[in-house]
C-alpha positions as CSV (number, residue, x, y, z in Angstrom):
1,M,127.9,-22.4,-21.3
2,N,124.6,-22.3,-20.1
3,A,123.6,-23.1,-16.4
4,T,120.9,-24.9,-15.9
5,S,119.3,-24.4,-12.6
6,T,116.7,-27.2,-11.3
7,T,114.0,-26.2,-8.4
8,L,113.2,-28.7,-6.2
9,P,109.1,-28.9,-5.5
10,A,107.7,-27.8,-2.6
11,P,107.2,-29.9,0.0
12,E,103.8,-30.6,0.9
13,L,102.4,-29.7,4.3
14,E,100.4,-32.6,5.9
15,W,97.6,-31.0,7.9
16,K,96.6,-33.9,10.4
17,L,93.3,-33.6,12.3
18,P,93.5,-32.8,16.2
19,S,92.4,-36.4,17.9
20,R,88.8,-37.0,19.5
21,G,90.2,-36.4,22.8
22,Q,92.0,-32.7,22.4
23,V,88.8,-31.1,20.3
24,G,86.4,-33.0,23.3
25,M,88.6,-30.9,25.7
26,Y,89.4,-27.3,23.8
27,A,85.8,-27.7,23.6
28,L,84.6,-28.4,27.9
29,I,87.3,-25.8,28.0
30,A,85.4,-23.6,26.4
31,A,82.3,-24.0,28.3
32,E,83.4,-23.9,31.7
33,T,85.1,-20.5,30.6
34,A,82.3,-19.2,29.9
35,I,80.9,-19.9,33.5
36,F,83.5,-19.3,35.4
37,T,83.3,-15.7,33.2
38,I,80.3,-15.4,35.2
39,F,80.9,-16.4,38.4
40,V,84.3,-13.6,38.1
41,V,82.0,-10.6,36.6
42,A,79.3,-11.5,39.5
43,Y,81.8,-11.3,42.0
44,L,83.5,-8.3,40.5
45,F,79.7,-6.1,39.8
46,Y,78.4,-7.1,43.8
47,V,81.9,-6.7,45.2
48,G,81.9,-3.3,48.4
49,K,77.9,-3.6,48.1
50,S,77.4,-6.1,51.5
51,L,75.6,-3.9,54.1
52,S,77.3,-6.1,56.8
53,G,80.5,-7.4,57.5
54,P,83.0,-9.1,57.7
55,T,84.3,-7.3,54.4
56,P,86.8,-9.4,52.3
57,S,89.9,-6.7,53.2
58,E,89.2,-7.8,56.9
59,V,89.4,-12.0,56.1
60,L,91.1,-12.5,53.5
61,S,95.0,-13.1,52.8
62,P,96.7,-14.4,49.9
63,P,97.5,-17.8,49.8
64,I,100.9,-17.3,48.3
65,L,102.2,-20.9,49.4
66,Y,99.3,-22.1,48.2
67,T,99.2,-20.6,44.4
68,V,102.8,-21.7,43.9
69,C,102.0,-25.2,45.4
70,L,99.5,-25.1,42.6
71,L,101.1,-22.7,39.3
72,S,103.8,-25.2,40.4
73,S,102.2,-28.2,39.4
74,S,101.4,-27.1,35.7
75,L,105.3,-27.9,35.4
76,T,105.3,-30.9,36.9
77,I,102.8,-32.5,35.0
78,H,104.2,-30.7,31.6
79,F,107.8,-32.7,32.7
80,A,105.3,-35.2,33.3
81,G,103.9,-35.7,30.2
82,K,107.1,-35.1,28.0
83,S,108.7,-38.2,30.1
84,L,105.6,-40.6,28.9
85,R,106.5,-39.2,24.9
86,G,110.2,-40.1,24.9
87,G,109.7,-43.2,26.7
88,H,110.4,-43.1,30.4
89,V,107.3,-44.7,32.3
90,R,109.3,-44.6,35.8
91,S,110.2,-40.6,35.1
92,F,106.6,-40.0,34.5
93,G,105.1,-41.5,37.4
94,A,107.5,-39.8,39.6
95,W,106.3,-36.2,38.1
96,W,102.7,-37.3,37.9
97,F,102.6,-38.1,41.8
98,S,104.2,-34.9,42.5
99,T,101.4,-33.0,40.4
100,I,98.8,-34.9,42.5
101,V,100.9,-33.8,45.8
102,L,101.3,-30.2,44.3
103,G,97.1,-30.3,44.1
104,A,96.0,-31.5,47.4
105,I,98.3,-29.5,49.1
106,F,96.1,-26.1,47.4
107,L,92.9,-27.8,47.9
108,Y,94.2,-28.4,51.7
109,G,94.9,-24.5,52.1
110,T,91.5,-24.2,50.3
111,A,89.5,-26.0,52.8
112,S,92.0,-24.9,56.1
113,E,91.1,-20.6,54.6
114,W,87.3,-22.0,54.5
115,H,87.4,-23.2,57.9
116,R,88.6,-20.4,59.3
117,L,86.6,-18.1,57.6
118,I,83.5,-20.2,58.7
119,Y,84.7,-20.7,62.1
120,K,86.4,-18.3,63.5
121,D,85.3,-15.2,61.0
122,G,82.1,-16.1,60.5
123,L,81.1,-15.6,57.2
124,T,79.3,-18.0,55.3
125,I,77.5,-18.4,52.3
126,T,74.5,-17.0,53.9
127,T,76.1,-14.1,55.6
128,N,76.3,-11.5,53.1
129,L,76.9,-10.9,49.0
130,F,80.9,-11.4,50.0
131,G,79.9,-14.6,51.7
132,T,77.9,-15.7,48.8
133,T,79.9,-14.3,45.8
134,Y,83.7,-15.5,47.0
135,Y,82.2,-19.5,48.2
136,S,80.9,-19.5,45.2
137,L,83.2,-18.2,42.6
138,V,86.6,-19.9,44.7
139,G,83.8,-23.3,45.9
140,L,83.4,-23.2,41.7
141,H,87.3,-23.6,41.1
142,G,87.9,-26.3,44.6
143,F,85.7,-28.7,42.8
144,H,87.4,-28.6,39.4
145,V,90.3,-29.6,41.3
146,V,88.8,-31.8,43.1
147,V,87.9,-33.1,39.2
148,G,91.4,-33.0,38.1
149,L,93.2,-34.8,40.8
150,L,90.3,-37.4,40.9
151,G,91.5,-37.7,37.2
152,L,95.3,-38.0,37.6
153,A,94.5,-40.1,40.8
154,T,93.3,-42.8,38.7
155,V,95.9,-42.2,36.3
156,M,97.9,-42.9,38.9
157,L,96.4,-45.9,39.9
158,F,97.1,-47.6,36.3
159,A,100.3,-46.3,36.1
160,I,101.7,-48.2,39.4
161,F,99.6,-51.4,37.7
162,G,102.0,-51.3,35.1
163,A,99.4,-50.4,32.8
164,V,100.4,-46.5,31.2
165,K,102.4,-47.0,27.9
166,Q,104.6,-44.5,26.0
167,E,101.7,-44.6,23.6
168,H,99.0,-43.5,26.4
169,A,100.8,-39.9,25.7
170,E,98.5,-38.9,23.8
171,R,95.6,-38.9,26.6
172,I,98.2,-38.1,28.9
173,E,97.3,-34.9,27.3
174,V,94.0,-34.2,27.2
175,L,94.1,-34.5,30.8
176,S,96.6,-32.4,31.2
177,L,95.4,-29.3,29.4
178,Y,92.2,-29.7,32.0
179,W,94.4,-29.5,34.3
180,H,96.3,-26.1,32.9
181,F,92.9,-24.5,32.6
182,V,92.3,-25.3,36.2
183,D,96.1,-23.6,37.3
184,T,95.2,-20.6,34.9
185,V,91.6,-20.1,36.2
186,W,92.9,-20.0,39.5
187,V,95.2,-17.3,38.6
188,V,92.5,-15.0,37.5
189,V,90.5,-15.8,40.7
190,F,93.1,-14.9,42.7
191,T,93.7,-11.8,41.2
192,V,89.7,-10.9,41.5
193,V,89.2,-12.0,44.7
194,Y,93.0,-11.3,46.6
195,V,94.0,-8.4,44.8
196,V,91.0,-6.2,43.5
197,G,88.6,-7.7,45.9
198,R,90.5,-6.2,48.7
């Protein structure tokens, strides 16, 4: 009695092109990463070389609370995208708004630190090499947070007026990539400025 074995054809793997939005965002992130790398290297190169004070150890204290807020916003924006993909627009709005609030709290933290450094500690961008590199690096990141918040706020307005639907989930993910990049960069900036540089 001969047993006949039947072999099923291997399923064809379908390769799907990434969206133009994702490709564009990844290209932007690559370019921005190069810019941040230059600023980080400059900060590390000049740290400790200022001829006059104040020095990082004298005036800087790690903004732990504001860092937690910013990193938490990566979770909220992830849950926002997940909610929209599942068709839960109201839940998306709540998570998205939470992301904006957390980002705004972080930006407030940066602004309050700068106010203290300038008016209490006398550290400006022209005070010494530390001031120049600190404000350049942290300011560059702050600028990207502002741009991200403007994008998030624009989407929030569309959501309030009911213009954000489940089919827009892919576009939302593109903006989320930018926000994750901003959060990731802050981990590097925090490490360089508040840990290594002190």
